[in-house]
N, C-alpha and C positions, 0 to 999 in steps of 0.2 A: 569391476563392472559386470553387470548381468549380460552374458554373451547373447542371450536369446532376445534381448530388447532391440527394437528397430532403430533407436537413436542413442547417441551418447552425448554427455556434457563435456565440452572441450574448453580448456582454459584459453582466454583471449588476452587478459591483462590482470596483473597484480598491482594494486595502487596503495602503497603504504604512505604513512605520513602522520596519521593521528597518534597522539601520545598516550591514549587510553582506549578502552573498548569503543568500538563503533556501533551505534545503535540502529541507525536507519539509513536507507538509501532510496533516492528518488530520481527518476529520469525526467528531464524537461520534455513536455509533450510537443513542443514546437521548435526547439533549437537543439543542436548537438551538444548538450550539456548533461552531466551526471553529478548529483550532489550527495554528499554523505555528512552525517553529524555524529558527535562523539561525546563521551564523558569528559573530554579535554576542553569542552565548551566551544569548540570551533566547528565551522562548516567548511568543507573542502569541495570545490567545484572543478570538475574535469571537463575539458573539451575533447571531442573526438572527430576524426575524419574517416571517410570511407575507404581511402585508397592506400595500399592495395587491399588491406583488410582493416577493420576498425583500429585506429591508433589513438590511444588516450594520453593526454598530457594535462598537467595541472594548470587550470585556468586561473584560479585564485584560491587563497585560504582566508576565510573571514574569522577574525577574532570577535565573536558575536557580542561580547559585553554581557552576555548572560552570566550570572554569578554561580550557576550550577550546571550540571549536565544538560546538553541539548539532546532531548530524547526522540523528537520527531520533526520531520520536515515535509513540506508539500509545495509543489509548484502550482501556480494558477493555470487554468486551461490555456491562456494566451502565452504562457511561458515567460511573462515579463516580471512576475512577482514571486518571491519565495517566502513562505511562512515557516518560522521555527518555534517549536514547543519545548519549554525548558522546565527542569525541576525547580527553578526559582519561581515558578507559578505564572510566569509571563510568556506572552507570545510576541515574537518579533516579526515585523513585516519588512521585507528587504526588496530594494529595487536598484538597478544600475543608475549611477549619476548620469546626467546629461542625456536623458531619454528624450526623443523627439515627440511630436504630437501623436504619432502612431504607436508610441511605446517602445520603439526600437532604440536600443542602447547604441549611442554613437561614441562612447568613451567613458572613462571614469571607473571608479571602484563601486562595489556594491555597498549601499548604505542602508541603515535602519531608518525607515521613514515613519514608522509608527510602532508603539509598544501597546499591546492590549493587556489590560489588567482586569482582574476580577476573580480568577480562581484563587482559592485559599491555600492550595499547596500544589505539589508537583503536577505539571501538565505532561500528559503521556503521548498525545497524538493530535494532529491537525489534518484537515482535509477540506478541499475546495469542492463546491457543487459544480455540476457539469457546465453551467453557464458562467461560472465565476462570480455569481451574484452573492453567494453565501460562503462563509468559512465556518467550519465546525471545529470545536476543541473539546478535549475531555481531560479529566484530572483524577488524581487520587482523592480529591474531595467529594467523589461520587457523583459529580455533575457533568452534564454535557451542555456547552454553550453554543448558540447559533448567532453568528455575527453577519450583518449585511454590509457588504463592501460598497462604499460610496466614493464619489470623486475626491481627488486630492488625498488619497490614502487615508480616508476617514472611515471608521467602522462604527456601526451602531449595534448594540446587543439586542437581538430580536427574541431571545428566549433563554431561560436557564432551566434545563430539564433535569429533574431530580428523581428519576425513575429507578435507578440502580441503588442497591443497598451496600455496595462495596466499590473499591477502586475501579475506575473505568479505563480500560487499556487501549482501546482503539475506536476510531470513528471512520466511516467510509460512506461516500455518497453513491447512490444509484447512478449508472452511467448516462441515463437518458431522462430521468425524472428527478424531481426534488424530493426524494425519499432518503432519509438519513438512517444509517445503522450504527449501533454502538455495541461494544463487547466488554465484558466485565469480569472481575475477580469473583462476582457472585454467580458465575457459571452460566449466565444468560446473555441473550442478544435482544436488544430493543430496536424496533423500527418506528420512525417518527414521520409525521406529515405536518404541513402548515395549514392551519384552519384560517381562511381569510378573515373570518369574523372574530377569531379568538387569537390563540397563540399556537406555537408548535406543540404537538402532543404525541404521546406514544400510542400507536394504534394496534400493536401486537407485541408479544414477548415470545421469543423462541427458546425453548428449553430442551435439554437432552444431553448436553455435555455434563460430564461428571466432575469437572474441575474448571479452573480459570479459562476463559476464552481470550486468547491473546491477539488474534488477528482476523480480519475479514477481507474478502475479495468478491466483488460482483462479477458475474459472467459478462462478457461483452454485450450480449443481447438483453441483459437485465432481467432474465427470467430465472436465474439461479443466483444463490449466494453461498459462498464457501466460508467456513469458519474453522480456525485452528485452535487447538486446546492443549492444556496441560495434561489432559487425559490421554494424550498420544494419538488422537484421531483428528481427521479432517472430516467435517460433516458438510453435506451438500443439501441445501434447502431449495425447494422448488416453489414457484408462484402457482398456487392452485386457483385462486380467484384474485380479484384486484387487491384485496387487503389480507389474503390468507396465504401463509407460507408453511410448508411442511418439509420435514427432513425425509429425503428419499434415498440417501446413500451415506454410508459411513466408510471412510477409507482408513485402513489400519496398516500403514507401511512404515511407521516410525517407532523407534525403541524408547524414545524419551519425549519430553515436551515439544510440541510443534509451536514454534514461536511466530512463524510468518507464512503467509500464503498469498499468492498472486495469480491472477487469471488473465492470460493474454489471448490474442486472436489465433495464435498457432497458424495452421494452414486453413484459411477460410474456404467456404464453398462446400460442394458435395464431396462426400467420401467415396471410396471405391464401391461401397455397398449401397450407395444412393442416399444415405442418411445425411443430415445437415451437421456440419462441424460446429461444435459449441466452443471451440478453442482449446487451449492447453493450460493446465493448472500446474503450478510448481509450489512445493512446500519445503520447509527446512526447519531446523530447530536444534535442540540440545544434543541430539545424536550426531550432528555434523553432516547429516545426509541431505542431499537434494533429490527429491522425487519429482518426476514430471509425468502427468497424466494427460491423455487425449480424451475428449468427450464428444459424443455425437448423439443425435436424436433422430429416430426414424419419423417419417411424415405421419404415420398412423399412431404415434405415441399418445397415450392418454395423459390427462393432467397429473395423475398420481403415480405414473410409472417413472422409475429413475432413468436418467440418461445412461447410455452405454458408456462405460469407462474402461480404459486399459492403461496400465503403467507402460510408458514408452521409453523412459530413460531414468537412470539412477546414478548418482555419484556419492561415494562414501568419503568421509573426512575432508569435506570441501575446504575447511579452514584448519586442517590438522586436528589437534586434540580440542580445539576451541568450539564453543557454542556458536552457531550461526543465528544472528538476531533478526535479520531482515533480508527479504528477497523480492525482486521486482523485475517484471518483463519490461523491455523497452517498448513504448507505445508508438514510436515513429515508423512510418511506412518504409519498408526496406530493411528494417532492423528488428523485426518482430521475433527473430530467433535468438536474440540476445537477452540474457538475464544478468542481473547484478546482485551480489550478496555482500554483507558486512558482518563481522564477527567480533568476538571478545579479543581477538588478536590485534584489533585496530586497523585491519586491512580491508580494503574494498577489492572485490574480485569481479571480473566480467567473464561471462561464459557464453558459449555458443551451443545451442542444441542442434546437432548435426546428424544426418543419416549415417548409419554404420557402414 
């Protein structure tokens, strides 16, 4: 631990059970549930309670029926639906049996209500738009698909985006607008919009990384985008104009590939210096390290100035000698200081970022 840092990353829970490497972790935004997925083709869902401190227990284990690795998972904004992305090229849509009209589960197991087919090979990531209207998916087939969610678990493909020249690793939606970002093995990031008179289209390409871009995370205010890369850096992109984004900061605190990045609210409001908090960013990867940064922006900041950033916490060897594949802040109010990680050891871990 870096003794001069103001926060530390403290273990809350170790959740074992996967029989192979765990690829992705996702907090339910509306319910006290945490989901993980694995090369063992299963999804494990944990429930947690607040008293006296977060206590995690296995809610259910879903044998998904996917024939290959489950690589990515995403909860809908309502928390009622879970999407799974698999190396078998399919996307599963999951809901609890016996949901009432409001979507609340009153009993029963999680069941697959729809399979989305269309990708030619491995699906790597899925993400819901902030309203839950759209689901995005991406694949090794170099495409990004946009699906519109309709009643009765029906989905219509609204666009197949073929802008990348290589495997697409990640998709992520802007937290407030229907802007979609994708990251690729071609070292680039693409941003997309829906043209009401046409189709979804790429309105800008962000370049600068020297190798594969593995992960993306939007700042809570939507004015910044973080990207994590095989080049061992995290880049911070700032919105300059409505459709223009520029790299304003490069973070170099990892010794190996940065596989995952997540941006949470941290401690919102004014900082001691009077600047506005932009939240906390956490990253992890092949070096097993968790880094946590705090970001803030002064009221007089210009469009092209980077935000103020400082490393506030660091943990080495989060999963022992194993790579850490995914990291995510809890989005639920009262739990914003919790992060979850999964790694090649097949274990999910929950951490608290606490003052020293």
